[in-house]
C-alpha positions as CSV (number, residue, x, y, z in Angstrom):
1,M,-30.1,0.2,28.6
2,A,-28.6,-2.9,30.3
3,E,-31.7,-4.9,29.2
4,S,-30.8,-4.1,25.5
5,I,-27.4,-5.9,25.8
6,P,-27.6,-9.7,25.1
7,P,-27.3,-11.9,28.2
8,W,-24.0,-13.2,27.0
9,G,-22.7,-9.7,26.8
10,P,-21.2,-7.8,23.8
11,L,-19.0,-10.0,21.7
12,P,-15.3,-9.0,21.4
13,G,-13.1,-9.3,18.4
14,P,-12.1,-12.9,17.5
15,S,-8.3,-12.2,17.8
16,N,-8.2,-10.9,21.3
17,R,-6.5,-13.4,23.7
18,N,-8.3,-12.1,26.7
19,S,-11.8,-12.7,25.3
20,R,-14.1,-15.5,26.5
21,T,-13.3,-19.0,25.5
22,L,-17.0,-19.9,25.7
23,P,-20.2,-17.9,25.5
24,R,-21.8,-17.0,28.8
25,W,-24.9,-19.3,28.2
26,M,-22.5,-22.2,27.8
27,D,-20.5,-21.4,30.8
28,P,-22.9,-21.3,33.9
29,N,-20.1,-21.5,36.4
30,D,-18.2,-18.6,34.7
31,V,-15.0,-20.5,34.3
32,H,-14.2,-19.4,30.8
33,G,-14.7,-15.7,31.2
34,E,-12.5,-12.8,30.3
35,V,-9.0,-12.7,31.6
36,R,-8.4,-10.5,34.6
37,F,-5.1,-9.8,36.4
38,L,-3.9,-9.7,39.9
39,I,-0.5,-8.9,41.6
40,L,0.9,-11.2,44.3
41,K,3.4,-9.3,46.4
42,P,5.5,-10.3,49.5
43,G,5.0,-8.6,52.8
44,D,7.3,-5.8,54.0
45,K,10.9,-6.9,54.4
46,F,10.2,-10.3,52.9
47,K,10.9,-11.9,49.5
48,L,9.1,-14.5,47.5
49,P,10.5,-18.0,47.5
50,Q,12.7,-19.0,44.6
51,N,11.0,-22.4,44.4
52,P,8.1,-22.0,41.9
53,F,6.3,-25.0,43.2
54,I,5.7,-23.3,46.5
55,I,3.8,-20.5,44.8
56,A,1.9,-22.8,42.5
57,K,0.8,-25.1,45.4
58,S,-0.3,-22.1,47.5
59,I,-2.5,-20.8,44.6
60,D,-4.0,-24.2,43.8
61,Q,-4.8,-24.9,47.4
62,I,-7.0,-21.8,47.8
63,A,-8.3,-21.2,44.3
64,G,-7.6,-24.2,42.1
65,R,-5.9,-24.2,38.8
66,I,-5.7,-20.7,37.3
67,D,-5.2,-19.6,33.8
68,G,-1.5,-18.6,34.2
69,A,1.1,-16.8,36.2
70,S,4.4,-15.1,35.4
71,P,7.1,-13.1,37.3
72,T,7.0,-9.3,37.1
73,D,8.8,-6.3,38.5
74,G,12.1,-8.0,38.2
75,G,11.0,-11.1,40.1
76,K,9.7,-9.2,43.1
77,A,6.1,-10.0,42.3
78,V,3.9,-12.4,40.4
79,L,1.3,-11.6,37.8
80,L,-1.8,-13.8,38.0
81,K,-4.2,-14.4,35.2
82,V,-7.7,-15.8,36.1
83,R,-10.9,-16.3,34.1
84,S,-13.3,-17.1,36.9
85,Q,-14.9,-14.6,39.2
86,Q,-14.8,-17.1,42.2
87,Q,-11.1,-17.6,41.7
88,F,-10.6,-13.8,41.6
89,D,-12.4,-13.4,44.9
90,K,-10.6,-16.3,46.6
91,L,-7.2,-15.1,45.6
92,L,-7.9,-11.7,47.1
93,Q,-8.1,-13.5,50.5
94,L,-4.7,-15.1,50.2
95,K,-2.5,-13.8,53.0
96,K,0.5,-16.3,53.2
97,L,2.0,-19.1,51.2
98,I,2.4,-22.7,52.4
99,D,5.9,-21.9,53.7
100,D,4.4,-19.1,55.9
101,T,5.7,-16.3,53.7
102,P,3.3,-13.3,54.1
103,V,1.9,-12.1,50.8
104,S,-0.8,-9.8,49.6
105,V,-2.9,-10.1,46.4
106,V,-4.4,-7.0,44.7
107,P,-6.0,-6.3,41.3
108,H,-3.6,-5.0,38.8
109,P,-3.9,-1.2,38.6
110,T,-3.8,-0.8,34.8
111,K,-4.3,-4.2,33.1
112,N,-7.9,-4.7,34.1
113,T,-9.2,-1.9,32.0
114,C,-9.4,-1.4,28.2
115,Q,-10.2,1.5,25.9
116,C,-12.1,2.0,22.6
117,V,-13.1,5.0,20.4
118,V,-16.8,6.0,19.7
119,S,-18.4,8.9,17.8
120,C,-21.9,10.1,18.7
121,R,-23.2,13.5,17.6
122,E,-26.3,13.2,19.8
123,V,-24.3,13.8,23.0
124,A,-22.6,16.9,21.8
125,D,-24.2,19.0,24.6
126,L,-23.3,16.6,27.4
127,T,-20.2,16.7,29.5
128,E,-17.8,13.9,30.1
129,N,-19.2,13.2,33.6
130,E,-22.7,13.1,32.4
131,I,-21.8,10.6,29.7
132,C,-19.9,8.5,32.1
133,Q,-22.8,8.3,34.6
134,A,-25.2,7.4,31.8
135,L,-22.8,4.5,30.7
136,E,-22.1,3.1,34.1
137,D,-24.3,0.1,33.6
138,Q,-22.2,-0.8,30.6
139,N,-19.0,-0.9,32.7
140,V,-17.7,2.5,31.5
141,V,-15.5,4.0,34.2
142,K,-14.0,7.1,32.3
143,V,-14.8,9.2,29.3
144,Y,-12.4,11.5,27.5
145,R,-13.5,13.7,24.6
146,F,-11.1,14.8,21.9
147,T,-10.9,18.6,21.3
148,R,-9.9,20.9,18.5
149,K,-9.2,24.6,18.1
150,I,-11.8,26.7,16.2
151,N,-11.0,30.4,16.0
152,E,-8.4,30.1,18.8
153,K,-11.0,28.5,21.1
154,T,-10.8,24.8,22.3
155,T,-14.0,23.0,21.4
156,P,-14.9,19.4,22.3
157,T,-15.7,17.0,19.5
158,N,-18.2,14.2,19.2
159,T,-15.4,11.6,19.3
160,M,-14.4,10.2,22.6
161,V,-12.3,7.5,24.3
162,L,-14.2,5.2,26.6
163,T,-12.4,3.2,29.4
164,F,-14.1,0.0,30.4
165,S,-13.6,-2.1,33.6
166,G,-12.5,-5.2,31.7
167,T,-9.8,-6.6,29.4
168,V,-11.9,-6.8,26.2
169,P,-13.6,-3.8,24.7
170,P,-17.2,-4.4,23.4
171,T,-18.0,-4.1,19.7
172,H,-20.7,-1.5,20.3
173,V,-22.1,0.8,23.0
174,W,-25.7,1.8,23.6
175,F,-26.3,5.6,23.8
176,G,-29.9,5.3,24.9
177,Y,-31.5,3.4,22.1
178,L,-28.7,4.2,19.7
179,R,-26.4,1.3,18.9
180,V,-22.9,3.0,18.3
181,P,-20.1,0.8,17.0
182,T,-16.7,1.0,18.6
183,R,-13.2,1.3,17.1
184,P,-9.8,0.2,18.6
185,Y,-7.9,2.9,20.4
186,Y,-4.2,2.9,19.7
187,P,-2.3,5.3,22.1
188,R,0.8,7.1,21.1
189,P,4.1,5.5,22.0
190,M,5.3,6.3,25.5
191,Q,8.6,8.1,25.1
192,C,10.8,9.6,27.8
193,F,11.9,13.2,27.3
194,T,14.9,12.6,29.5
195,C,16.7,9.8,27.8
196,G,14.6,9.7,24.6
197,R,13.8,5.9,24.9
198,F,10.4,4.3,24.7
199,G,8.4,2.4,27.3
200,H,8.6,4.7,30.3
201,T,8.1,8.4,31.2
202,K,10.3,11.1,32.6
203,G,9.1,10.5,36.1
204,K,10.3,6.9,36.2
205,C,13.6,7.4,34.3
206,S,16.9,6.6,35.9
207,N,19.1,7.1,32.7
208,T,21.4,9.9,31.9
209,P,19.7,13.0,30.4
210,I,20.5,13.7,26.8
211,C,19.8,16.5,24.3
212,Q,16.7,15.7,22.3
213,N,18.2,17.3,19.2
214,C,21.9,16.1,18.9
215,G,21.7,13.2,21.3
216,E,24.7,14.2,23.4
217,N,24.7,13.9,27.2
218,N,24.6,17.7,27.7
219,I,21.1,19.2,27.5
220,H,21.1,22.3,25.2
221,A,18.4,24.9,25.4
222,D,18.8,25.9,21.7
223,C,21.1,23.2,20.2
224,P,23.0,24.6,17.3
225,K,24.4,21.2,16.3
226,D,23.1,18.9,13.6
227,P,20.2,16.6,14.7
228,H,21.1,13.0,15.7
229,C,18.8,10.2,16.9
230,N,20.1,7.8,19.5
231,N,17.4,5.3,18.9
232,C,17.9,4.6,15.1
233,R,21.3,6.6,14.6
234,G,19.5,8.7,12.0
235,D,20.0,12.3,11.0
236,H,17.0,13.6,12.8
237,S,15.9,14.6,16.3
238,T,15.0,11.9,18.9
239,T,11.3,13.1,19.0
240,N,10.8,12.9,15.2
241,R,7.7,10.9,14.4
242,L,9.2,9.7,11.1
243,C,11.9,7.9,13.1
244,P,12.0,4.1,12.2
245,A,12.1,3.4,16.0
246,Y,9.1,5.5,16.6
247,Q,7.1,3.7,13.8
248,Q,8.2,0.3,15.0
249,E,6.9,1.2,18.5
250,Q,3.6,2.2,16.9
251,S,3.4,-1.2,15.2
252,I,4.1,-3.0,18.5
253,I,1.3,-1.0,20.2
254,R,-1.2,-2.0,17.5
255,I,-0.3,-5.7,17.9
256,R,-0.7,-5.3,21.6
257,V,-4.1,-3.7,21.4
258,D,-5.4,-6.1,18.7
259,L,-4.3,-9.3,20.5
260,G,-4.7,-8.1,24.0
261,I,-1.2,-9.1,25.1
262,S,1.6,-7.5,27.0
263,H,4.1,-5.1,25.5
264,S,6.9,-7.6,25.6
265,E,4.9,-10.3,24.0
266,A,3.8,-7.8,21.3
267,A,7.5,-7.0,20.6
268,K,8.3,-10.6,20.2
269,E,5.3,-11.0,17.9
270,F,6.5,-8.0,15.8
271,H,9.9,-9.3,15.3
272,S,8.6,-12.8,14.5
273,R,6.3,-11.3,11.8
274,K,9.2,-9.2,10.5
275,N,11.5,-12.3,10.3
276,S,8.8,-14.3,8.6
277,A,8.2,-11.5,6.0
278,I,12.0,-11.5,5.3
279,I,12.1,-15.3,5.1
280,S,9.1,-15.4,2.7
281,K,10.7,-12.9,0.4
282,V,13.8,-14.9,0.2
283,Q,11.9,-18.1,-0.4
284,Q,9.9,-16.3,-3.2
285,R,13.1,-15.1,-4.7
286,I,14.5,-18.7,-4.6
287,A,11.3,-20.1,-6.0
288,N,11.4,-17.6,-8.9
289,T,15.1,-18.5,-9.7
290,N,14.4,-22.3,-9.5
291,S,11.3,-22.4,-11.7
292,S,10.0,-25.6,-13.3
293,P,10.0,-26.3,-17.1
294,Q,6.3,-25.8,-17.2
295,E,6.6,-22.4,-15.6
296,D,9.4,-21.5,-18.1
297,N,7.2,-22.6,-21.0
298,N,4.4,-20.5,-19.6
299,K,6.6,-17.4,-19.4
300,I,7.9,-18.0,-22.9
301,F,4.3,-18.3,-24.1
302,E,3.4,-15.0,-22.5
303,L,6.4,-13.3,-24.0
304,E,5.5,-14.6,-27.5
305,K,2.0,-13.4,-27.0
306,Q,3.2,-10.0,-26.0
307,I,5.6,-9.9,-29.1
308,A,2.7,-10.9,-31.4
309,N,0.6,-8.1,-30.0
310,L,3.4,-5.6,-30.6
311,V,3.9,-6.8,-34.2
312,K,0.2,-6.4,-34.8
313,K,0.2,-2.9,-33.5
314,N,3.3,-2.1,-35.6
315,I,1.5,-3.3,-38.8
316,E,-1.6,-1.3,-37.9
317,L,0.6,1.8,-37.5
318,L,2.3,1.2,-40.8
319,A,-1.0,0.7,-42.6
320,R,-2.2,3.9,-41.1
321,I,0.8,5.8,-42.2
322,W,0.5,4.4,-45.8
323,E,-3.1,5.4,-46.0
324,L,-2.3,9.0,-44.9
325,E,0.6,9.2,-47.4
326,T,-1.7,7.9,-50.2
327,K,-4.4,10.4,-49.4
328,K,-1.8,13.2,-49.4
329,K,-0.5,12.0,-52.8
330,I,-3.9,11.8,-54.3
331,Q,-4.7,15.4,-53.2
332,S,-1.4,16.7,-54.7
333,D,-2.1,14.8,-58.0
334,E,-5.6,16.3,-58.2
335,S,-4.2,19.9,-57.7
336,D,-1.6,19.3,-60.5
337,T,-4.2,17.9,-62.9
338,T,-6.4,20.9,-62.4
339,L,-3.5,23.2,-63.1
340,T,-2.5,21.3,-66.3
341,D,-6.1,21.3,-67.6
342,S,-6.3,25.0,-67.2
343,N,-3.0,25.5,-69.1
344,S,-4.3,23.2,-72.0
345,E,-7.5,25.1,-72.4
346,A,-5.5,28.4,-72.7
347,S,-3.2,26.9,-75.4
348,M,-6.2,25.6,-77.3
349,D,-7.8,29.0,-77.3
350,T,-4.5,30.5,-78.7
351,A,-4.3,27.9,-81.5
352,D,-7.8,28.6,-82.5
353,D,-7.2,32.3,-82.9
354,S,-4.0,31.8,-85.0
355,Q,-5.2,29.2,-87.6
356,P,-8.7,28.3,-88.8
357,L,-10.1,24.9,-88.3
358,S,-10.6,24.2,-92.1
359,S,-7.0,24.5,-93.0
360,T,-4.9,21.3,-93.0
361,P,-1.2,20.9,-93.4
362,K,0.2,20.0,-96.9
363,R,1.4,16.5,-97.2
364,G,4.5,15.7,-99.2
365,R,7.7,13.8,-98.9
366,G,8.7,13.6,-95.3
367,T,5.4,14.9,-94.0
368,E,3.8,11.7,-93.0
369,S,1.7,11.7,-89.8
370,P,3.3,10.3,-86.7
371,E,0.6,7.6,-86.4
372,K,1.6,5.9,-89.7
373,T,5.4,6.3,-89.2
374,S,7.2,3.1,-88.0
375,P,10.0,3.2,-85.4
376,V,12.5,2.1,-88.0
377,R,11.6,4.8,-90.5
378,M,11.6,7.3,-87.7
379,N,15.2,6.4,-87.0
380,K,16.2,6.2,-90.7
381,T,18.6,9.0,-91.9
382,R,18.5,10.5,-95.3
383,R,21.8,9.9,-97.2
384,P,23.4,12.7,-99.1
385,S,23.5,12.6,-103.0
386,T,27.2,11.9,-103.0
387,Q,26.9,8.8,-100.8
388,S,26.6,5.4,-102.4
389,D,24.1,2.6,-101.4
390,S,27.0,0.5,-100.0
391,D,27.8,3.2,-97.5
392,F,24.1,3.5,-96.4
393,E,23.7,2.1,-92.8
394,I,20.5,1.3,-90.9
395,P,20.8,1.2,-87.1
396,R,19.6,-1.9,-85.5
397,Y,18.7,-2.9,-81.9
398,G,22.3,-4.1,-81.4
399,N,25.4,-2.0,-80.9
400,Q,26.9,-2.7,-84.4
401,P,25.3,-1.2,-87.5
402,I,24.4,-3.4,-90.6
403,K,25.6,-2.5,-94.1
404,L,23.3,-3.1,-97.0
405,P,24.7,-4.9,-100.1
406,N,25.3,-2.9,-103.3
407,R,22.9,-4.2,-106.0
408,R,24.2,-2.2,-108.9
């Protein structure tokens, strides 16, 4: 399926620093291609010159200006970065510098490959070697399939890691006529089980062995002590994946894979982003404390709006409570009225039985109807026969009574 791939090749992600600087159709001489790495080493029993101009002139003389170079392996070798296939081939032929120092140039053993993750259920019955052979025309050099246990039996899954001979993974891979998108592969942090530090393995460790549980220099088979981490000084074992140092290493690996840079450059980028985030938070806090009058007025307006909404809700709640109390009172009044009406009917029935309707009370002195009796006459008291008119008193609306004059 090489014919299905565009002539300029699969496009990488825009943030990868190792990707092409120009498309292939705009670069006929292949000068702006993907970055590839070489190692320049001195011959046996020789050292590289301390003068950096000697190395630069030797490289420019045979291959021209390359993309970059940096010392590696403690200054014992030089890492070369090139983007042209012609420069790559010419540098492989470099045998000595301009000061006659014997050297050898070889491709870097690990930096010229990249990895990505794909999932394809159609190749479930194929082995890793069969898939690798089918994808050789797309620069795939290794295939690793993830496995899982089902009923105590290890079974390969449809997800696999593809290793490419290049520094930039493609955005998709062709499985026959199937276009399968790729995902970045973020490996686990490399941790040494001898010293507990990150960045190297047990085979290349020269540090003092420590206990992975308590962090002491003596290795304990079944350590009875409390766990202690030497990386973050926390109360957990050195291999705990919740360790802040382990999570920091994971973040560095993600930056390294996304940007296509070295581990040291990714660590610098991580700390730079961390410091920028801290500075931005401090600046935001300062900006919030030193706000302008317009911002203060806006905040006051928002608070007043919230208060008005709360008052409105309070009024609605009070109105609802009053409505419920009114309904409850009306229901209680109706029940009392019903009870009173029933009692009145019973009393009327009793009165009808005791006295006929045609009989009327006899009227005489002091037997006036209440409708024709004035309030004053209602309050008037009868005087005894032995009392004179001068002693007769009529109560008034005031506190002091008024005496009537004697007309006799």
